N, C-alpha and C positions, 0 to 999 in steps of 0.2 A: 504493500500500500504506500510505498515510496515516500516516507518521511512526514506524513500528516499525523501530528500528535493529537489524538482524539481527546485526551484529558487536558490539553493545554487551554488556557483562557483566551489565547490568541485566535481570532476568527479563522476558519478554514481557508477563506479566500486569500487572506494575507499570507498564510503558510504556503499555499500553492504558488502565490506570486513570487515569494522568495525562492522557491525551488526552481521555477522557470527562469527567474533572473539569474540565479547561479549557473544554470545550464547555459544561458547565453554568455555569461562571463567566461565560462570554461570552454566555449567554442563548440558546444554540442549542436547549437543552431547558429548558422552563419547569417550575416546580413542578407536580407532578401529571401531567406528560407522560411517556409511555413512551419509554424510549431504545430503540435497535435491539435486536432479539431476539438470543439466542445464535447462531442460524443466520446472521442477517445480519452479526453481528460477526465470526463465523468467516470468512465470505465476503469481507467488506470488508477485513479485515486479514490474511487467509491464516494464521489461527491455529487450533489444535486446540480442540475443545469444552471439554476440561478446563482449558485456559489461560483461555478466556473465562469459564468458571464461577468460577475463582479470582479473576478481575478483578471480577466482580459481587459476590462475597463481600467482597472488600476494600472496594469502594465502599459496600456495605451497612454494614460495620463503621465506616466513617467517617461514617455517617448521611447520605450523599449520595444514595443510592437506597434504595427499599424494594422487596423481592421479594414479588410476589403470585403464589401458586401457580397454574400453568397459564395465567398471563397475561403475566408478564414483570417487568421492573424499571422502576420509576417514580421520578422525581425527588422526593426528600423535601422536607419543609418545611425552611427554613433554620435552622441552629443557630448560636449565637454562636461556639462552638468545640467541637472534638472532641478526644479524646485517643487517641494511638496508643501502645501499650505495645510496646517493642522489646527483645528479647533473643534471641540465636540459640544461646547455649550452654545446656546443661541446667541447671536451677535448682540442683541439688546440686553440679554442677561449679563454678558461680559461687560458691556458698556455701562450699565447701571451700577454694577458692583465696583467698577474701577473709577467712576466719575462722581457717583452719588447723585446723578440726575434723576428727576422724578419721572417715572414711566407710568402711563395710564393706558389700559387696554380696553377697547370697545369691541365686543363680539357682534359681528354683522349677521351671521347665520351659522348653523351647524346641523348635522343630520346625515342620513344615508342617501347616496345618490349613485348613479352610474358614473364610474370613474372616467375622466377624460383620458384619451389615449396616452398623453404625456405622463400622467400619474400612474396608469396601469403598467406601462413599460418600466417606469422607475421602480415600482414595487414588485416587479417580476410576476404580475398577474395577467390573466388573459384580458385582451381588450373587450370592454363591455361588462366587466365585473362590477359588482356593487362595492362601494367602499364608504368610509366615513369621511366627512369633510368638516373643516373648521375655518371660517374666514374671519379675520380680525384686522382692526386698525390699531396701531401702537403710536402713542403720542409721547413726546419728550418735552418736559417743561411747558406743556400746553400747546405744542406745535405738532401737527400730524407728521409722523416721521417714516412710518412703514406700513405697508399694506401686505398682508400675507394670507395665503390659503394653504392649509395642511390637508393632505389626503392620507388615509391609513386603511389597511385592511379592515373589514367590517368588525371582525372579532376584537381587534385592537381598540377601535373607536368605542366599542361597547363598554370598555373600562372607564370611559370618561363621563358616562351618564351619571348625573347627580353630583358631579365634582365641581368645585369652584372655578375650574379653568373655563367652563362653558359660560360663566358669568363674568369672565375677565378678571377674576380675583386670584388666579394662581397661574404659574408658568406651566406650559405643556410638558416640558421635561420633568418637572417636579411631579405632575399628576401621573405621567407614565411610569416614572421611577417607583412611585408608591404602589403601582400595580405590578411591579416586578419587571418592567421593561426599561432597561438602561441602555443608553447610547454607548456601544462599545467601539463603533467606528462610524465616521460620517464622511461623505464626499460632497464638497461644496463647489459650485461653479459660479463665478461672478462675472457679469458682463455689463457694459455701459449700453443703455437703451433709451429710446424716446418713450415718454410716458403714454401708455394707452389711455383712451378717453375716460373710462370708468375709474382707473387707478388715479389719474390726474385729478378727477373730481374729489376722490376720497382724501388725497394728499394736499388739496388746496393749491393746485398748480395748473398751469395752462397745458392743454394737450400737446404732447411732443416735447415737453421739458425734459432735460437730462435726468436720468435716474440710474441707480444700480439695480440690476436684477440678480437675485440669488436663487439658485436651484440647489436643493439639498436632499440627500438620501441618508437616513440614519439606519444603522443595522445593530442587531443585538449580538451576543457572543457567538451564536450559531451561524451568523452571517445572514439571517433573515432581514429583509428590508421591511421595517414596520412604520416608517413615517417618511413622507416626501412632501416638501413644501416649495412653493414659489413665492418669493417676497420681492417687492419693489421698495427701494430705500431712497430717501432723500439724503444724498451725501453732503448737502449743505448743513444738515442737522446732525447726522450720525456719522461717526468715523468708524470704518470697518477695520478691525485689528485682527491679525492672524499671526501665528508662529510659523516661521519658514525654516525648513531644514534643507541644506544643500546636500545632494547625494551625487557622488561621482558616478558617471556612466562610462563604461569602457569604450 
C-alpha cells in the first residue's frame, strides 16, 4: 500500500502528494511524462477518487504537475521555487483577533438547496446534489466588508440547525468544530475581480468595483471536503494575511 500511514493524522491526500513529489524528485517520472491515472492511484494506494483528485490539485498548485483534460496529469517543467499560502482559520476571524476590530455578521439566508455546479465539484459531489447553504454579510466597524456563501454536504449542514451561527452570533468554524468537524487542511484561491451587481449592492459599492474573490475548500482529517465557500472582500477595508512557505522544486 506504498507508504500511506492509515493511523497518521496527516490527510491521505497530503501523504500521497509527498510520495508522488518524491518520485518526481528521484526521477521516477520525467518532465512531460504522465504519472499514474486517478484509477491507478486509487488502486495502488487503496484511496477514494476524491482523495486522489485532491492530491492532483495540490500537486498542480505546487507546479509539479499539469492537468490535461481527458488525458491525465503530466510532470511540469521545473520551477526555481513555488509558494504555498497557508491559513486554516477564516480570514475575518484572523483579522478580528489580530486587530481587535468589531465584526458584525448578518445572515441573509440558509437552508437546503440544489448545489451549484461550482460547489458540487469543490465538495466532490455529483452535480445536482442537494446541499446546505449559508449566505452572510460581514461588517467591520460598521462598514460592509465581505459577502460570502458557504455550501456543505446536507449531513454537515444539519449540524448547524438550532446553532447560533445561523443567527450571526457564532463563527462557522466554531459551530462545526463543536460538532466534531475540524479544518485539518484548506485550499484557498484569491483573485482580483469586478464586483457582480448583487454583491456590489450588499457591499455598498458600484457594480464593477474592484474586489477580492476567495474560493475555499476545507477538509477534515480523512480528506473529506465538508465546506466550500465563495467570498467577495472589500480590500479597502480588510487586509488579507497569509503565511507563505517557500518550497524548493527540483
